[in-house]
N, C-alpha and C positions, 0 to 999 in steps of 0.2 A: 471628739476633741476634748482634751482634758482642760481643767480650769486654768492652768498656766497659759496654754495656747489661746483660750478664749479671752482672757484678760489682755493678752498681747494684741490680738486682732481687734478688740474693741477700742483699745487705746489709739491704735493707728487710725481706725475709721473715724473715731470721734474728732481727732485732731485734723484729719484731712478735710473735714467738712465744717470745721468751726467757723462761725460767721465773723468772729472778732479777731481772726488771725489770718495771715496770708495763706491762701489755699495751697496745700502741698500737692505735688504731683500724684496722680493715681498710680498705685502699685500694680503692675500686671499680676494677675493671679496665676498665670502659667509661666514656665521658664522662657527666657528670651534667648538662651543659648543651648546648643546641643553639644555634648562632649565628643571630642575626636580622640586623637592619640594622647596617651598619658605621658606627660613631660617629666614629672617629678613626684616622688613620694617619700615620706619619712615618718616612721612610727616612734622614733626616738628611743627604741629599745636597745640601749647600749650603755656602757659605763661612762664614756666621755663623748663630748660633742664632736671633737676631731674635725678634720678637713676633708674626709673622704666623701662627704655629701655636698661639699662646696660652700658650707656656711662660713660667713665672716661676721664677727661682731662689729657693728658700725659705731654704736654708742653703748658703753658698758651698762649692764652686762647680762649674759645668759649662761645657764648651766642646765645639765640634765639631772632630773630628780625622779626616781621611781618610774622610769619609762616615759617621762614627759619633759617638755622644754619649758623651763621656768625663767621668766623675765624679772629683773630686779633693777629698777632705776637707781643709778648711782650719781648722776649729775643734777644738782639742785642749785637754785639761784643763790649766789654768794656775793656779797658786796666787795668792792675793792678794799684791801686791808694790808697794812704792813708792806707796801710796795708791790703787792700782788694784784693783778688785774681782776676785775669782776668776772664771775662765771655765770653764764645764763643756763638755767635748768633745761634739761632735755630728756625725753623718755628714752628708755633702753631700746636699741634697735639692732636687729639682726637681719642680714640680707643674703641673697643668693642670686647669681647670674643665670636667670631663666628667661630668655627672650620670648615674648609673646606679642600678639596683636589683639586677638580676641581670645578669651580664656574663661575657664571656670576654676576657682580656688575653693577648696573645701577643707575645713579643719574643725576639730573639737577645741573648745576653750573653757576655761574657768577663770573668772575675774579674781577670785580669792581676795587678797588684800590690795589689789591694784585698782586705780580709778578707771582705767580703760585699756583696751588692747586694740591694735590697728593692723590692717593689711594695706599695703601701699605699692604702687607701681612707680618706677623711676626710669630715667634715661640720662645717665651721667654725661653723655656727649651733648645733650641739649642744654644750652646756656640761657634759655629764655625764662627759666624759673629757678628758684633757690635750690641748689644742689640737684637739679634735674628732676625735681618732684613733679609727677604728672597727675595722679588721682589716688584717692584713698578712701577707706571705710574705717571709722572709729566707733568702737562699741563700748558703751558704758552701761551701768545697771539701769539707768533711767532714760537712755536715748541712744540712737545710732545716727551718725552723721556721715553722709557721703560728700566728698569734696573734689571739685575739679581744681587741682592746685596749679596746673598749667594755665587755666583760664583766669585764675585770680591774679597771676603775675602779669604785669603790664610792662613791656620793655620800654625803656626811656633812653633817649640819646645821651651820650656822655656830656655832662655839664648842664643838663636840663634843670630848671628850677620850678618852684610852684608845686601845686598839688598834682599828683599823678592822675592820668585819665582813668575814668571808671570803666571797668570791663563791662561789656554788654552781655545780657542774658544771665540765667541762673547758674551760679558756680558752686553752690553748696545747698544742702537741704538736711534738716534734722527731723527725725521721727521719734516719738516717745516709745520707750520700752518699760517693762517691769520684770527685771531678771533677778533671780537669786544668785548673788555672787559666789556662793559656795557650792553651786551645782554646775556640772558639766553641761554645755550646750553645743550643738552642731551648727556651724556657720557655713554658708555658701555664698560666694560672690561671683556673679556672672558679669563679664565685661564684653560687650559687643558693640562695635562701631562707637557711637558717641553716647552710649547708655550703660548704666550700671544698675543691677538689681540684686538685692540681698535678701536672704532668708535665714531665719534662726529656728532650729528644730523643725524644719520643713514648712514654716509659715512665712509668707512674704512680709517683710518689715520695712523696706526702703527701696527707693528708685530715684535715679537722677539721669537726666539727659542734658549734656553740656559739651561744648565743642572740644575742650581739651582732652576729654576721655578718648577721643578718636586718634590720639597720637599713634603713629604707625609702629614705632619701635619702643615698646615697653621692655627694656633690656634687663631690668632688675626688679625683683620682688623683695619687699622688706616687711618685717613684722615688728610691731612696737609694743611696749608695755610702759604705761605711765603709772608710777608707784611701784610697789614691791609685791612679789609673789603672785603674778599673773601667769597662767599656764596655757600651753598649746599642746595638741597631740593629734596624731593621725592626719597629717597634712598631705593633701594631694593637689596637683595642678595639672589641668588638661588644656590642650589647644581646643578651641571651640569654633563653631560656626553659628550664624544667626538661625533661629527657628523661623521657618517660613510658613 
């Protein structure tokens, strides 16, 4: 194990058992999913992004650069001015319609100048969460966050007042990292039943069990970039089954 891997593993272990912080879930050392059929792959080795692979830019913008997919956030917080409405900032997002239930996603990434990159599952026909967001992984240089977005959303009757009810159970978790943003890393996200497990460069770095992850129809996969010049490459997506 090289020094970068050792530092990563020590950070996660130390935080998981810190006495003065909420105990983080234990991260399974072995995979929780086994790959089945390959659903999608893209090495981005072409001149233009095009539509032949089914990609659609959801929030500007993405482009191909030297055989990689480069994200560049273009929407930032802007106050209302001169009769124009305020704009709320949003990371750049690109999506593809690849229906899954249980899956394994793998790609290489380099943060570069970006604050974070994300992999996310959505179901646009589901109206119980904002824009059908279901669950996601957000990777920054200093942490990785797994989020049950469906579980965080609490449906309320029309006209309801007062504070919304608090969702029950853990809906997100953050584990520390120590990544060089100028180095390429390999990320893998396993999603099986109501669980997600993430590895970086082959090392387990995060795990979450939460009800919303088990949403049966994950109809869309999206990739986000907060900031400018975050990179993706060698993306593959498989159907998966639980490891028994």
